[in-house]
PDB file of N, CA, C and O in Angstrom:
ATOM      1  N   MET A   1    -111.788 -11.396 -12.975  1.00  0.00           N
ATOM      2  CA  MET A   1    -112.967 -11.076 -14.368  1.00  0.00           C
ATOM      3  C   MET A   1    -113.877 -12.121 -15.049  1.00  0.00           C
ATOM      4  O   MET A   1    -113.255 -13.173 -15.199  1.00  0.00           O
ATOM      5  N   ILE A   2    -114.972 -12.174 -15.450  1.00  0.00           N
ATOM      6  CA  ILE A   2    -115.662 -12.378 -16.455  1.00  0.00           C
ATOM      7  C   ILE A   2    -115.389 -12.895 -18.035  1.00  0.00           C
ATOM      8  O   ILE A   2    -115.174 -12.176 -19.010  1.00  0.00           O
ATOM      9  N   ASP A   3    -115.457 -14.219 -17.991  1.00  0.00           N
ATOM     10  CA  ASP A   3    -115.508 -14.122 -19.405  1.00  0.00           C
ATOM     11  C   ASP A   3    -116.070 -13.478 -20.686  1.00  0.00           C
ATOM     12  O   ASP A   3    -117.284 -13.286 -20.749  1.00  0.00           O
ATOM     13  N   GLU A   4    -115.474 -13.219 -21.452  1.00  0.00           N
ATOM     14  CA  GLU A   4    -116.286 -12.089 -22.524  1.00  0.00           C
ATOM     15  C   GLU A   4    -118.093 -12.859 -22.929  1.00  0.00           C
ATOM     16  O   GLU A   4    -119.198 -12.323 -23.001  1.00  0.00           O
ATOM     17  N   LYS A   5    -117.705 -14.085 -23.085  1.00  0.00           N
ATOM     18  CA  LYS A   5    -118.301 -15.234 -23.899  1.00  0.00           C
ATOM     19  C   LYS A   5    -119.434 -15.026 -22.912  1.00  0.00           C
ATOM     20  O   LYS A   5    -120.455 -14.432 -23.259  1.00  0.00           O
ATOM     21  N   LEU A   6    -119.232 -15.617 -21.399  1.00  0.00           N
ATOM     22  CA  LEU A   6    -119.946 -15.582 -20.649  1.00  0.00           C
ATOM     23  C   LEU A   6    -120.947 -14.467 -20.340  1.00  0.00           C
ATOM     24  O   LEU A   6    -122.157 -14.658 -20.219  1.00  0.00           O
ATOM     25  N   LEU A   7    -120.375 -13.364 -20.231  1.00  0.00           N
ATOM     26  CA  LEU A   7    -121.195 -12.336 -20.171  1.00  0.00           C
ATOM     27  C   LEU A   7    -122.368 -12.220 -21.099  1.00  0.00           C
ATOM     28  O   LEU A   7    -123.589 -12.073 -21.060  1.00  0.00           O
ATOM     29  N   ILE A   8    -121.477 -12.348 -21.870  1.00  0.00           N
ATOM     30  CA  ILE A   8    -122.760 -12.343 -23.312  1.00  0.00           C
ATOM     31  C   ILE A   8    -123.713 -12.732 -23.258  1.00  0.00           C
ATOM     32  O   ILE A   8    -124.705 -12.127 -23.665  1.00  0.00           O
ATOM     33  N   ASN A   9    -123.737 -14.239 -22.570  1.00  0.00           N
ATOM     34  CA  ASN A   9    -124.761 -15.057 -22.800  1.00  0.00           C
ATOM     35  C   ASN A   9    -125.843 -14.474 -21.541  1.00  0.00           C
ATOM     36  O   ASN A   9    -127.024 -14.127 -21.578  1.00  0.00           O
ATOM     37  N   ARG A  10    -125.275 -14.516 -20.919  1.00  0.00           N
ATOM     38  CA  ARG A  10    -126.172 -13.504 -19.394  1.00  0.00           C
ATOM     39  C   ARG A  10    -126.421 -12.624 -20.131  1.00  0.00           C
ATOM     40  O   ARG A  10    -127.629 -12.826 -20.253  1.00  0.00           O
ATOM     41  N   ALA A  11    -126.158 -11.547 -20.903  1.00  0.00           N
ATOM     42  CA  ALA A  11    -127.060 -10.280 -20.895  1.00  0.00           C
ATOM     43  C   ALA A  11    -127.696 -10.850 -21.967  1.00  0.00           C
ATOM     44  O   ALA A  11    -128.809 -10.358 -21.779  1.00  0.00           O
ATOM     45  N   ARG A  12    -127.844 -11.661 -23.156  1.00  0.00           N
ATOM     46  CA  ARG A  12    -128.783 -12.342 -23.944  1.00  0.00           C
ATOM     47  C   ARG A  12    -130.096 -12.768 -22.725  1.00  0.00           C
ATOM     48  O   ARG A  12    -131.307 -12.613 -22.877  1.00  0.00           O
ATOM     49  N   GLN A  13    -129.617 -13.143 -21.935  1.00  0.00           N
ATOM     50  CA  GLN A  13    -130.604 -13.893 -20.984  1.00  0.00           C
ATOM     51  C   GLN A  13    -131.714 -12.623 -20.391  1.00  0.00           C
ATOM     52  O   GLN A  13    -132.861 -12.782 -19.974  1.00  0.00           O
ATOM     53  N   GLY A  14    -130.861 -11.236 -20.532  1.00  0.00           N
ATOM     54  CA  GLY A  14    -131.647 -10.452 -19.478  1.00  0.00           C
ATOM     55  C   GLY A  14    -130.663  -9.525 -18.122  1.00  0.00           C
ATOM     56  O   GLY A  14    -130.925  -8.587 -17.369  1.00  0.00           O
ATOM     57  N   ASN A  15    -129.495 -10.384 -18.353  1.00  0.00           N
ATOM     58  CA  ASN A  15    -129.060  -9.562 -17.308  1.00  0.00           C
ATOM     59  C   ASN A  15    -128.234  -8.620 -17.962  1.00  0.00           C
ATOM     60  O   ASN A  15    -127.507  -8.586 -18.955  1.00  0.00           O
ATOM     61  N   LYS A  16    -128.780  -7.502 -16.611  1.00  0.00           N
ATOM     62  CA  LYS A  16    -128.393  -6.032 -17.032  1.00  0.00           C
ATOM     63  C   LYS A  16    -126.972  -5.867 -16.292  1.00  0.00           C
ATOM     64  O   LYS A  16    -126.074  -5.123 -16.686  1.00  0.00           O
ATOM     65  N   GLU A  17    -126.929  -6.614 -15.259  1.00  0.00           N
ATOM     66  CA  GLU A  17    -125.391  -6.173 -14.936  1.00  0.00           C
ATOM     67  C   GLU A  17    -124.417  -6.668 -15.875  1.00  0.00           C
ATOM     68  O   GLU A  17    -123.428  -5.935 -15.870  1.00  0.00           O
ATOM     69  N   ALA A  18    -124.306  -7.772 -16.797  1.00  0.00           N
ATOM     70  CA  ALA A  18    -124.007  -8.003 -17.410  1.00  0.00           C
ATOM     71  C   ALA A  18    -123.295  -7.410 -18.861  1.00  0.00           C
ATOM     72  O   ALA A  18    -122.222  -7.409 -19.464  1.00  0.00           O
ATOM     73  N   PHE A  19    -124.799  -6.875 -18.969  1.00  0.00           N
ATOM     74  CA  PHE A  19    -124.803  -5.627 -20.404  1.00  0.00           C
ATOM     75  C   PHE A  19    -124.110  -4.709 -20.012  1.00  0.00           C
ATOM     76  O   PHE A  19    -123.509  -4.035 -20.849  1.00  0.00           O
ATOM     77  N   ARG A  20    -123.994  -4.417 -18.617  1.00  0.00           N
ATOM     78  CA  ARG A  20    -123.461  -3.030 -18.111  1.00  0.00           C
ATOM     79  C   ARG A  20    -121.559  -3.333 -17.882  1.00  0.00           C
ATOM     80  O   ARG A  20    -120.624  -2.546 -18.034  1.00  0.00           O
ATOM     81  N   GLU A  21    -121.566  -4.521 -17.547  1.00  0.00           N
ATOM     82  CA  GLU A  21    -119.980  -4.865 -17.971  1.00  0.00           C
ATOM     83  C   GLU A  21    -119.241  -4.932 -19.344  1.00  0.00           C
ATOM     84  O   GLU A  21    -118.128  -4.535 -19.688  1.00  0.00           O
ATOM     85  N   LEU A  22    -120.105  -5.482 -19.914  1.00  0.00           N
ATOM     86  CA  LEU A  22    -119.697  -5.315 -21.479  1.00  0.00           C
ATOM     87  C   LEU A  22    -119.770  -3.630 -21.905  1.00  0.00           C
ATOM     88  O   LEU A  22    -118.907  -3.218 -22.680  1.00  0.00           O
ATOM     89  N   VAL A  23    -120.346  -3.101 -21.617  1.00  0.00           N
ATOM     90  CA  VAL A  23    -120.511  -1.762 -21.799  1.00  0.00           C
ATOM     91  C   VAL A  23    -119.272  -0.674 -20.815  1.00  0.00           C
ATOM     92  O   VAL A  23    -118.844   0.425 -21.168  1.00  0.00           O
ATOM     93  N   GLU A  24    -119.089  -1.093 -20.113  1.00  0.00           N
ATOM     94  CA  GLU A  24    -118.008  -0.803 -19.275  1.00  0.00           C
ATOM     95  C   GLU A  24    -116.388  -0.811 -19.919  1.00  0.00           C
ATOM     96  O   GLU A  24    -115.527   0.036 -19.683  1.00  0.00           O
ATOM     97  N   ARG A  25    -116.251  -2.042 -20.808  1.00  0.00           N
ATOM     98  CA  ARG A  25    -115.142  -2.801 -20.720  1.00  0.00           C
ATOM     99  C   ARG A  25    -114.606  -1.914 -22.047  1.00  0.00           C
ATOM    100  O   ARG A  25    -113.452  -1.514 -22.200  1.00  0.00           O
ATOM    101  N   THR A  26    -115.601  -1.731 -22.858  1.00  0.00           N
ATOM    102  CA  THR A  26    -115.848  -0.533 -24.363  1.00  0.00           C
ATOM    103  C   THR A  26    -116.012   0.853 -24.207  1.00  0.00           C
ATOM    104  O   THR A  26    -115.922   1.722 -25.074  1.00  0.00           O
ATOM    105  N   MET A  27    -116.223   0.950 -23.200  1.00  0.00           N
ATOM    106  CA  MET A  27    -117.209   2.614 -23.440  1.00  0.00           C
ATOM    107  C   MET A  27    -115.384   3.785 -23.793  1.00  0.00           C
ATOM    108  O   MET A  27    -115.134   4.537 -24.736  1.00  0.00           O
ATOM    109  N   ILE A  28    -114.789   3.530 -22.946  1.00  0.00           N
ATOM    110  CA  ILE A  28    -113.372   4.808 -23.276  1.00  0.00           C
ATOM    111  C   ILE A  28    -113.230   4.249 -25.231  1.00  0.00           C
ATOM    112  O   ILE A  28    -113.053   5.050 -26.149  1.00  0.00           O
ATOM    113  N   MET A  29    -113.294   3.560 -25.306  1.00  0.00           N
ATOM    114  CA  MET A  29    -112.510   3.287 -27.365  1.00  0.00           C
ATOM    115  C   MET A  29    -113.729   3.358 -27.699  1.00  0.00           C
ATOM    116  O   MET A  29    -113.871   4.162 -28.621  1.00  0.00           O
ATOM    117  N   ILE A  30    -115.385   2.528 -27.126  1.00  0.00           N
ATOM    118  CA  ILE A  30    -116.310   3.694 -27.998  1.00  0.00           C
ATOM    119  C   ILE A  30    -116.602   4.802 -28.125  1.00  0.00           C
ATOM    120  O   ILE A  30    -117.190   4.985 -29.191  1.00  0.00           O
ATOM    121  N   TYR A  31    -116.443   5.915 -27.374  1.00  0.00           N
ATOM    122  CA  TYR A  31    -116.376   7.194 -27.316  1.00  0.00           C
ATOM    123  C   TYR A  31    -115.500   7.710 -27.651  1.00  0.00           C
ATOM    124  O   TYR A  31    -115.720   8.886 -27.939  1.00  0.00           O
ATOM    125  N   ARG A  32    -114.045   7.234 -27.827  1.00  0.00           N
ATOM    126  CA  ARG A  32    -112.820   7.896 -28.222  1.00  0.00           C
ATOM    127  C   ARG A  32    -113.208   7.576 -30.062  1.00  0.00           C
ATOM    128  O   ARG A  32    -112.418   8.099 -30.848  1.00  0.00           O
ATOM    129  N   LEU A  33    -114.128   6.928 -30.537  1.00  0.00           N
ATOM    130  CA  LEU A  33    -113.505   6.589 -31.999  1.00  0.00           C
ATOM    131  C   LEU A  33    -115.124   7.483 -32.055  1.00  0.00           C
ATOM    132  O   LEU A  33    -114.569   8.581 -32.030  1.00  0.00           O
ATOM    133  N   ALA A  34    -115.857   7.664 -32.082  1.00  0.00           N
ATOM    134  CA  ALA A  34    -116.981   8.521 -31.865  1.00  0.00           C
ATOM    135  C   ALA A  34    -116.720   9.820 -31.958  1.00  0.00           C
ATOM    136  O   ALA A  34    -117.558  10.466 -32.586  1.00  0.00           O
ATOM    137  N   TYR A  35    -115.749  10.438 -31.493  1.00  0.00           N
ATOM    138  CA  TYR A  35    -115.338  11.601 -31.134  1.00  0.00           C
ATOM    139  C   TYR A  35    -114.634  12.033 -32.596  1.00  0.00           C
ATOM    140  O   TYR A  35    -114.817  12.928 -33.421  1.00  0.00           O
ATOM    141  N   ASP A  36    -113.642  10.787 -32.436  1.00  0.00           N
ATOM    142  CA  ASP A  36    -112.701  11.014 -33.553  1.00  0.00           C
ATOM    143  C   ASP A  36    -113.800  10.933 -34.901  1.00  0.00           C
ATOM    144  O   ASP A  36    -113.160  11.367 -35.859  1.00  0.00           O
ATOM    145  N   LEU A  37    -114.796  10.659 -35.223  1.00  0.00           N
ATOM    146  CA  LEU A  37    -115.470  10.556 -36.479  1.00  0.00           C
ATOM    147  C   LEU A  37    -116.255  11.615 -36.425  1.00  0.00           C
ATOM    148  O   LEU A  37    -116.515  12.029 -37.555  1.00  0.00           O
ATOM    149  N   THR A  38    -116.886  12.405 -35.313  1.00  0.00           N
ATOM    150  CA  THR A  38    -117.585  13.282 -35.072  1.00  0.00           C
ATOM    151  C   THR A  38    -117.562  14.416 -34.955  1.00  0.00           C
ATOM    152  O   THR A  38    -118.418  15.251 -35.246  1.00  0.00           O
ATOM    153  N   GLY A  39    -115.839  14.607 -34.192  1.00  0.00           N
ATOM    154  CA  GLY A  39    -114.983  15.861 -33.952  1.00  0.00           C
ATOM    155  C   GLY A  39    -115.453  16.623 -32.713  1.00  0.00           C
ATOM    156  O   GLY A  39    -114.818  17.555 -32.220  1.00  0.00           O
ATOM    157  N   ASN A  40    -116.656  16.139 -32.233  1.00  0.00           N
ATOM    158  CA  ASN A  40    -117.459  16.659 -31.197  1.00  0.00           C
ATOM    159  C   ASN A  40    -117.976  16.555 -29.860  1.00  0.00           C
ATOM    160  O   ASN A  40    -118.762  15.630 -29.652  1.00  0.00           O
ATOM    161  N   ARG A  41    -117.743  17.169 -29.108  1.00  0.00           N
ATOM    162  CA  ARG A  41    -118.262  15.650 -27.853  1.00  0.00           C
ATOM    163  C   ARG A  41    -119.405  15.522 -28.071  1.00  0.00           C
ATOM    164  O   ARG A  41    -119.517  14.512 -28.767  1.00  0.00           O
ATOM    165  N   HIS A  42    -120.537  16.044 -27.849  1.00  0.00           N
ATOM    166  CA  HIS A  42    -122.013  16.070 -28.014  1.00  0.00           C
ATOM    167  C   HIS A  42    -122.619  14.798 -29.415  1.00  0.00           C
ATOM    168  O   HIS A  42    -123.498  13.937 -29.398  1.00  0.00           O
ATOM    169  N   ASP A  43    -121.773  15.189 -30.342  1.00  0.00           N
ATOM    170  CA  ASP A  43    -122.100  14.222 -31.225  1.00  0.00           C
ATOM    171  C   ASP A  43    -121.418  12.799 -30.825  1.00  0.00           C
ATOM    172  O   ASP A  43    -122.038  11.737 -30.879  1.00  0.00           O
ATOM    173  N   ALA A  44    -120.218  12.903 -30.466  1.00  0.00           N
ATOM    174  CA  ALA A  44    -119.721  11.309 -30.485  1.00  0.00           C
ATOM    175  C   ALA A  44    -120.199  10.840 -28.816  1.00  0.00           C
ATOM    176  O   ALA A  44    -119.796   9.736 -28.449  1.00  0.00           O
ATOM    177  N   GLU A  45    -120.938  11.564 -27.950  1.00  0.00           N
ATOM    178  CA  GLU A  45    -122.166  11.038 -26.719  1.00  0.00           C
ATOM    179  C   GLU A  45    -122.965  10.216 -27.715  1.00  0.00           C
ATOM    180  O   GLU A  45    -122.962   8.990 -27.611  1.00  0.00           O
ATOM    181  N   ASP A  46    -123.848  11.000 -28.954  1.00  0.00           N
ATOM    182  CA  ASP A  46    -125.145  11.009 -29.476  1.00  0.00           C
ATOM    183  C   ASP A  46    -124.580   9.600 -30.017  1.00  0.00           C
ATOM    184  O   ASP A  46    -125.321   8.712 -29.596  1.00  0.00           O
ATOM    185  N   LEU A  47    -123.769   9.197 -30.624  1.00  0.00           N
ATOM    186  CA  LEU A  47    -123.094   8.146 -31.635  1.00  0.00           C
ATOM    187  C   LEU A  47    -122.931   6.973 -30.469  1.00  0.00           C
ATOM    188  O   LEU A  47    -123.386   5.841 -30.634  1.00  0.00           O
ATOM    189  N   SER A  48    -122.283   7.353 -29.369  1.00  0.00           N
ATOM    190  CA  SER A  48    -121.893   6.243 -28.515  1.00  0.00           C
ATOM    191  C   SER A  48    -123.163   5.724 -28.127  1.00  0.00           C
ATOM    192  O   SER A  48    -123.533   4.593 -28.441  1.00  0.00           O
ATOM    193  N   GLN A  49    -123.761   6.433 -27.530  1.00  0.00           N
ATOM    194  CA  GLN A  49    -125.143   5.918 -26.792  1.00  0.00           C
ATOM    195  C   GLN A  49    -126.148   5.242 -27.740  1.00  0.00           C
ATOM    196  O   GLN A  49    -126.991   4.486 -27.257  1.00  0.00           O
ATOM    197  N   GLU A  50    -126.102   5.486 -29.143  1.00  0.00           N
ATOM    198  CA  GLU A  50    -127.290   5.042 -30.437  1.00  0.00           C
ATOM    199  C   GLU A  50    -126.007   3.523 -30.583  1.00  0.00           C
ATOM    200  O   GLU A  50    -126.370   2.348 -30.637  1.00  0.00           O
ATOM    201  N   ALA A  51    -124.842   3.898 -30.613  1.00  0.00           N
ATOM    202  CA  ALA A  51    -123.925   2.196 -30.431  1.00  0.00           C
ATOM    203  C   ALA A  51    -124.412   1.147 -29.695  1.00  0.00           C
ATOM    204  O   ALA A  51    -124.892   0.103 -30.136  1.00  0.00           O
ATOM    205  N   TYR A  52    -124.246   1.518 -28.404  1.00  0.00           N
ATOM    206  CA  TYR A  52    -125.005   0.774 -27.149  1.00  0.00           C
ATOM    207  C   TYR A  52    -126.199   0.101 -27.238  1.00  0.00           C
ATOM    208  O   TYR A  52    -126.255  -1.123 -27.119  1.00  0.00           O
ATOM    209  N   LEU A  53    -127.597   1.110 -27.527  1.00  0.00           N
ATOM    210  CA  LEU A  53    -128.717   0.730 -27.854  1.00  0.00           C
ATOM    211  C   LEU A  53    -128.554  -0.235 -29.318  1.00  0.00           C
ATOM    212  O   LEU A  53    -129.382  -1.113 -29.561  1.00  0.00           O
ATOM    213  N   ARG A  54    -127.804  -0.055 -29.913  1.00  0.00           N
ATOM    214  CA  ARG A  54    -128.118  -0.430 -31.054  1.00  0.00           C
ATOM    215  C   ARG A  54    -127.782  -2.669 -31.247  1.00  0.00           C
ATOM    216  O   ARG A  54    -128.303  -3.649 -31.780  1.00  0.00           O
ATOM    217  N   ALA A  55    -126.592  -2.299 -30.378  1.00  0.00           N
ATOM    218  CA  ALA A  55    -126.031  -3.248 -29.305  1.00  0.00           C
ATOM    219  C   ALA A  55    -126.914  -3.996 -28.725  1.00  0.00           C
ATOM    220  O   ALA A  55    -127.223  -5.123 -29.111  1.00  0.00           O
ATOM    221  N   TYR A  56    -127.528  -3.229 -27.450  1.00  0.00           N
ATOM    222  CA  TYR A  56    -127.971  -4.069 -27.165  1.00  0.00           C
ATOM    223  C   TYR A  56    -129.456  -5.146 -27.611  1.00  0.00           C
ATOM    224  O   TYR A  56    -129.834  -6.178 -27.056  1.00  0.00           O
ATOM    225  N   ARG A  57    -130.142  -4.296 -29.011  1.00  0.00           N
ATOM    226  CA  ARG A  57    -131.340  -4.613 -29.200  1.00  0.00           C
ATOM    227  C   ARG A  57    -130.393  -6.214 -30.194  1.00  0.00           C
ATOM    228  O   ARG A  57    -130.577  -7.431 -30.159  1.00  0.00           O
ATOM    229  N   GLY A  58    -129.542  -5.431 -30.858  1.00  0.00           N
ATOM    230  CA  GLY A  58    -129.297  -6.694 -31.644  1.00  0.00           C
ATOM    231  C   GLY A  58    -128.341  -7.885 -31.561  1.00  0.00           C
ATOM    232  O   GLY A  58    -127.725  -8.477 -32.447  1.00  0.00           O
ATOM    233  N   LEU A  59    -128.427  -8.151 -29.582  1.00  0.00           N
ATOM    234  CA  LEU A  59    -127.364  -9.027 -29.173  1.00  0.00           C
ATOM    235  C   LEU A  59    -127.624 -10.438 -29.202  1.00  0.00           C
ATOM    236  O   LEU A  59    -126.787 -11.245 -28.796  1.00  0.00           O
ATOM    237  N   ARG A  60    -129.296 -10.944 -29.892  1.00  0.00           N
ATOM    238  CA  ARG A  60    -129.383 -11.494 -29.805  1.00  0.00           C
ATOM    239  C   ARG A  60    -128.808 -12.101 -31.075  1.00  0.00           C
ATOM    240  O   ARG A  60    -128.714 -13.327 -31.136  1.00  0.00           O
ATOM    241  N   GLY A  61    -128.389 -11.291 -32.166  1.00  0.00           N
ATOM    242  CA  GLY A  61    -128.287 -11.615 -33.299  1.00  0.00           C
ATOM    243  C   GLY A  61    -126.409 -11.522 -33.637  1.00  0.00           C
ATOM    244  O   GLY A  61    -125.872 -11.431 -34.741  1.00  0.00           O
ATOM    245  N   PHE A  62    -125.743 -11.584 -32.263  1.00  0.00           N
ATOM    246  CA  PHE A  62    -124.072 -11.729 -32.178  1.00  0.00           C
ATOM    247  C   PHE A  62    -123.572 -13.015 -32.194  1.00  0.00           C
ATOM    248  O   PHE A  62    -123.656 -13.724 -31.191  1.00  0.00           O
ATOM    249  N   ARG A  63    -122.998 -13.443 -33.339  1.00  0.00           N
ATOM    250  CA  ARG A  63    -123.039 -15.312 -33.214  1.00  0.00           C
ATOM    251  C   ARG A  63    -121.619 -15.181 -32.523  1.00  0.00           C
ATOM    252  O   ARG A  63    -121.307 -16.302 -32.123  1.00  0.00           O
ATOM    253  N   GLY A  64    -120.663 -14.277 -32.233  1.00  0.00           N
ATOM    254  CA  GLY A  64    -119.628 -14.643 -31.451  1.00  0.00           C
ATOM    255  C   GLY A  64    -118.176 -15.007 -32.385  1.00  0.00           C
ATOM    256  O   GLY A  64    -117.232 -15.552 -31.813  1.00  0.00           O
ATOM    257  N   ASP A  65    -118.096 -14.642 -33.906  1.00  0.00           N
ATOM    258  CA  ASP A  65    -116.923 -14.701 -34.244  1.00  0.00           C
ATOM    259  C   ASP A  65    -115.973 -14.250 -34.308  1.00  0.00           C
ATOM    260  O   ASP A  65    -114.806 -14.627 -34.417  1.00  0.00           O
ATOM    261  N   SER A  66    -116.720 -12.957 -34.202  1.00  0.00           N
ATOM    262  CA  SER A  66    -115.594 -11.722 -32.847  1.00  0.00           C
ATOM    263  C   SER A  66    -115.400 -11.189 -31.947  1.00  0.00           C
ATOM    264  O   SER A  66    -116.314 -11.479 -31.175  1.00  0.00           O
ATOM    265  N   LYS A  67    -114.776 -10.571 -31.522  1.00  0.00           N
ATOM    266  CA  LYS A  67    -114.744 -10.182 -29.857  1.00  0.00           C
ATOM    267  C   LYS A  67    -116.104  -9.194 -30.061  1.00  0.00           C
ATOM    268  O   LYS A  67    -116.569  -8.969 -31.178  1.00  0.00           O
ATOM    269  N   TRP A  68    -116.524  -8.782 -29.131  1.00  0.00           N
ATOM    270  CA  TRP A  68    -117.463  -8.115 -28.472  1.00  0.00           C
ATOM    271  C   TRP A  68    -117.243  -6.613 -29.062  1.00  0.00           C
ATOM    272  O   TRP A  68    -117.988  -6.024 -29.845  1.00  0.00           O
ATOM    273  N   SER A  69    -115.930  -6.108 -28.440  1.00  0.00           N
ATOM    274  CA  SER A  69    -115.395  -4.587 -28.990  1.00  0.00           C
ATOM    275  C   SER A  69    -115.317  -4.458 -30.333  1.00  0.00           C
ATOM    276  O   SER A  69    -115.450  -3.390 -30.930  1.00  0.00           O
ATOM    277  N   SER A  70    -115.074  -5.669 -30.905  1.00  0.00           N
ATOM    278  CA  SER A  70    -114.565  -5.284 -32.902  1.00  0.00           C
ATOM    279  C   SER A  70    -116.209  -5.331 -33.262  1.00  0.00           C
ATOM    280  O   SER A  70    -116.404  -4.946 -34.415  1.00  0.00           O
ATOM    281  N   TRP A  71    -117.242  -5.651 -32.660  1.00  0.00           N
ATOM    282  CA  TRP A  71    -118.673  -5.910 -32.858  1.00  0.00           C
ATOM    283  C   TRP A  71    -118.763  -4.489 -32.895  1.00  0.00           C
ATOM    284  O   TRP A  71    -118.953  -4.094 -34.045  1.00  0.00           O
ATOM    285  N   LEU A  72    -118.695  -3.564 -32.032  1.00  0.00           N
ATOM    286  CA  LEU A  72    -119.433  -3.336 -30.908  1.00  0.00           C
ATOM    287  C   LEU A  72    -118.846  -1.678 -32.671  1.00  0.00           C
ATOM    288  O   LEU A  72    -119.581  -0.929 -33.314  1.00  0.00           O
ATOM    289  N   TYR A  73    -116.997  -1.914 -32.714  1.00  0.00           N
ATOM    290  CA  TYR A  73    -116.642  -0.947 -33.578  1.00  0.00           C
ATOM    291  C   TYR A  73    -117.236  -1.094 -34.629  1.00  0.00           C
ATOM    292  O   TYR A  73    -117.333   0.027 -35.128  1.00  0.00           O
ATOM    293  N   ARG A  74    -117.684  -1.814 -35.248  1.00  0.00           N
ATOM    294  CA  ARG A  74    -118.384  -2.060 -36.838  1.00  0.00           C
ATOM    295  C   ARG A  74    -119.913  -0.855 -36.613  1.00  0.00           C
ATOM    296  O   ARG A  74    -120.345   0.058 -37.317  1.00  0.00           O
ATOM    297  N   ILE A  75    -120.393  -1.491 -35.184  1.00  0.00           N
ATOM    298  CA  ILE A  75    -121.649  -0.647 -35.515  1.00  0.00           C
ATOM    299  C   ILE A  75    -121.766   0.496 -35.425  1.00  0.00           C
ATOM    300  O   ILE A  75    -122.682   1.143 -35.931  1.00  0.00           O
ATOM    301  N   THR A  76    -120.499   1.112 -34.504  1.00  0.00           N
ATOM    302  CA  THR A  76    -120.570   2.492 -34.351  1.00  0.00           C
ATOM    303  C   THR A  76    -119.806   3.032 -35.756  1.00  0.00           C
ATOM    304  O   THR A  76    -119.920   4.192 -36.151  1.00  0.00           O
ATOM    305  N   MET A  77    -119.178   2.219 -36.298  1.00  0.00           N
ATOM    306  CA  MET A  77    -118.992   3.081 -37.464  1.00  0.00           C
ATOM    307  C   MET A  77    -120.046   2.792 -38.832  1.00  0.00           C
ATOM    308  O   MET A  77    -119.888   3.567 -39.775  1.00  0.00           O
ATOM    309  N   ASN A  78    -120.734   2.094 -38.924  1.00  0.00           N
ATOM    310  CA  ASN A  78    -122.342   1.546 -39.244  1.00  0.00           C
ATOM    311  C   ASN A  78    -123.138   2.583 -38.998  1.00  0.00           C
ATOM    312  O   ASN A  78    -123.962   2.810 -39.884  1.00  0.00           O
ATOM    313  N   ILE A  79    -123.151   3.439 -37.862  1.00  0.00           N
ATOM    314  CA  ILE A  79    -124.262   4.345 -37.537  1.00  0.00           C
ATOM    315  C   ILE A  79    -123.362   5.736 -38.171  1.00  0.00           C
ATOM    316  O   ILE A  79    -123.969   6.682 -38.675  1.00  0.00           O
ATOM    317  N   PHE A  80    -122.011   5.711 -38.078  1.00  0.00           N
ATOM    318  CA  PHE A  80    -121.496   7.075 -38.259  1.00  0.00           C
ATOM    319  C   PHE A  80    -121.752   7.187 -39.810  1.00  0.00           C
ATOM    320  O   PHE A  80    -122.057   8.253 -40.344  1.00  0.00           O
ATOM    321  N   TYR A  81    -121.612   6.086 -40.435  1.00  0.00           N
ATOM    322  CA  TYR A  81    -121.678   6.028 -42.618  1.00  0.00           C
ATOM    323  C   TYR A  81    -123.053   6.542 -42.467  1.00  0.00           C
ATOM    324  O   TYR A  81    -123.296   7.690 -42.837  1.00  0.00           O
ATOM    325  N   ASP A  82    -124.064   5.725 -41.907  1.00  0.00           N
ATOM    326  CA  ASP A  82    -125.190   5.887 -42.154  1.00  0.00           C
ATOM    327  C   ASP A  82    -125.944   7.291 -42.471  1.00  0.00           C
ATOM    328  O   ASP A  82    -126.446   7.731 -43.505  1.00  0.00           O
ATOM    329  N   SER A  83    -125.819   7.797 -41.194  1.00  0.00           N
ATOM    330  CA  SER A  83    -125.780   9.257 -41.067  1.00  0.00           C
ATOM    331  C   SER A  83    -125.116  10.414 -41.874  1.00  0.00           C
ATOM    332  O   SER A  83    -125.456  11.586 -42.040  1.00  0.00           O
ATOM    333  N   SER A  84    -124.036   9.673 -42.327  1.00  0.00           N
ATOM    334  CA  SER A  84    -123.344  11.130 -43.150  1.00  0.00           C
ATOM    335  C   SER A  84    -123.616  10.542 -44.481  1.00  0.00           C
ATOM    336  O   SER A  84    -122.955  11.030 -45.398  1.00  0.00           O
ATOM    337  N   ARG A  85    -124.121   9.969 -44.666  1.00  0.00           N
ATOM    338  CA  ARG A  85    -124.952   9.746 -46.087  1.00  0.00           C
ATOM    339  C   ARG A  85    -126.559  10.333 -46.362  1.00  0.00           C
ATOM    340  O   ARG A  85    -126.754  10.835 -47.469  1.00  0.00           O
ATOM    341  N   LYS A  86    -127.437  10.296 -45.622  1.00  0.00           N
ATOM    342  CA  LYS A  86    -128.436  11.038 -45.012  1.00  0.00           C
ATOM    343  C   LYS A  86    -128.074  12.577 -45.351  1.00  0.00           C
ATOM    344  O   LYS A  86    -128.619  13.302 -46.183  1.00  0.00           O
ATOM    345  N   SER A  87    -127.295  12.794 -44.715  1.00  0.00           N
ATOM    346  CA  SER A  87    -126.969  14.151 -44.666  1.00  0.00           C
ATOM    347  C   SER A  87    -125.497  15.234 -45.928  1.00  0.00           C
ATOM    348  O   SER A  87    -125.316  16.441 -45.768  1.00  0.00           O
TER     349      SER A  87
END
């Protein structure tokens, strides 16, 4: 198994396979979180997809102070809270 920090560095350099591996490692956890937050499959899929999109766009800003999964968890929660406030 490739080290998480190495995958993140590769993904920052544009390696799509590295980013895919990061997604696959956290996919179930993020979907379950999204489902718990939204209560339905469709919204959970949308929330999960948005979280990964934001993570991809913000990858250069990830300092590595926390684990990838923790950072992604926080992104998912923030998206949910932001959308809840707008409703």
